[in-house]
Structure formats: C-alpha cells, structure tokens
N, C-alpha and C positions, 0 to 999 in steps of 0.2 A: 546686925547680921551681917555677914558678907553674902554678897550675890554672887552666886556661881551660876555659869551657865549650864543649864542641865544636860546638854547634848555633850559639853566637854567633860562634865562629870561622869557620864555614861560611858564616853569613849575611855577614859582613864582608868575606870572601876573595871571594864571589860579587859583592858589591855592587862592588868595585874595578873589574869589567869593565864597569860600566854608567855610570862617572863621567866627565862630559863635560869638566869644566874641568881642563886639565892640571896646574895649580897644587895643586889639589884632589887629584887623581889621585896625584901625587907623594907628597903629605902622607899618603894612605892607604897607600900602598906602604911608606912609612917607618915606619908604624906597625905594620903587619902583618908585615913581612918583616925577618928578620935582614940584615944589611948585606951579607953574603956568600952570601944565600939564592940558591937555584937552582931554576928553573921547568924541568922536563923533560917533554917533550910525546910522546906516542906519536903518531907522524904519520899523517895521513890515507893511505888506501890507495893513492891516486895517488901520493904521495911514495915510499911503501914499494916500489911497483912500478918505479918509475923507479929507484930506488936498488939494488934487485935485479938490474935490467938492466945496472947499471954494476958489480955484484959485491959490493954491500953488503948483509949478510945481515939486519942489525939496526940501521938506522938510529934515531936520536934527534935531536930538536930541543931545543936547551938554551939558555937565557937565565940568565946568573949576574950577581948584583949589581944595585942599584938601578937604574943607568941602563938595563941590559939588560932587565930586568923592565919598567921603565916604558915602553920601546919597544914589548915584546910586548903588554902590556895596551892601549896605545894604538892599536896596529894592529888589534887585535881589535876594540876599540871602533869604529873608523872602519868596519872591514868588516862587521861584522854589526849594531852598533846603528845607526850613521848611515846607512849605505848599504841596508842589508836590512831596517831597521825591527824588530830584534828586541832583547830584553832577557834577561838572565841571571837566573835566579832558584834560590836553594838549596832542594833538597828537604829536608823534615823527616827527622829520623834519623840526624845525624850522631853518630858513635861515636868514643870515645876510648880506645886502650889505651896506657899510659905516654906516650910521646912521639910516638905517632902517633894521626892522627885521619883517619878515613875519611868523605868528604862525597859527597853525589850533587847533580846540578845540571840544570836544564832550560834550554833556548833557546826562549823565548816570543815568539810574534807580537804586536806592539802592536797591529795592526789587528784581529785576532780574538781574542787570549787564549788561543789554542791552543799547547800544547806543540809544537814542531817537531823536537825532538831533544834531546840531553843527554849527560851522561857522569858520570864520577866521577873523584875525586882522592884521593890519598894524600898527607896533610900531615905532615912530620915537623917538629916545633915544638922549639927549643931551650929552655934552663932559664928563660928570659924569657917563654915562651909564643909566641915569634915564629916565623914560617916559615922553618925552614933549608932544607927539600928539598919540592919540590911534583912529585910525579908525576901527570900529567894523563892520562885516558883518555877522549878524547871518543868518543861512541857507545856507552858502556858503561852 
C-alpha cells in the first residue's frame, strides 16, 4: 500500500472543488480517485425530509466513476464558487488509520474570508493511495 500523507490528500481533495477549468478538474479527479471511485453524500435536511415523506428512511446521494464524480464536482463549483462566491478549504488535522482518512473542511466567503460552514469526509483509499470511497457529511 502506498503511504499517502493524510493532510496532503485532504488538501488535494478539497482543492478539486475549487478548480475552474473543466480539463484541469478532470485531470485532478483522475489523479485523486480510483477509476471506480464512489462519492456518497449525506443529503441536506430538506432532501432527507422530502425522502421521508415518500417513505425513504435513509436516502443517500451517490456518484460513481470519473464521469459522475466530475459532474458532481462541477455542479458544486458552479453553485457555491461561481454563483455564491465561496471557496472550499481543508482544515488542518487530517488523520489516517490504515486505508481510512478523516478530513475536515470549510466553506469560506471570498468577500469576507469568514468560514460560513463546513463538514467532514471519510475517505477510503486503495492500495495506490487513490480515493475508492468518499463519505461526505456536510455540516459536521
């Protein structure tokens, strides 16, 4: 197993959400992620509430593979960075335990520099140090 510094992985992972250029974004994704990597998002409260009304107790949102992850990252960039003027920043203190890396992140206003929110991710890496599974928990 390749030993990846957890903070370097966290910094690179969070940086992908700020990449403006689509070609560069795809290259970053292919460097960071396993080809069959999966991003699993704990949905926002509004989505969970709507799902519960429809009889779904535990909804998750999932993107699998480079194309789906690229779409997910691009939509997040468009909504939060382009439209709302935020950037994403990794918090210090990422830690690794075997093939699991726990990271924290913040959403920062480019106008004020203030952290407006954040969350945490649990990244499971493969033997090559690339992200196999990402469990994202906004607001944590």
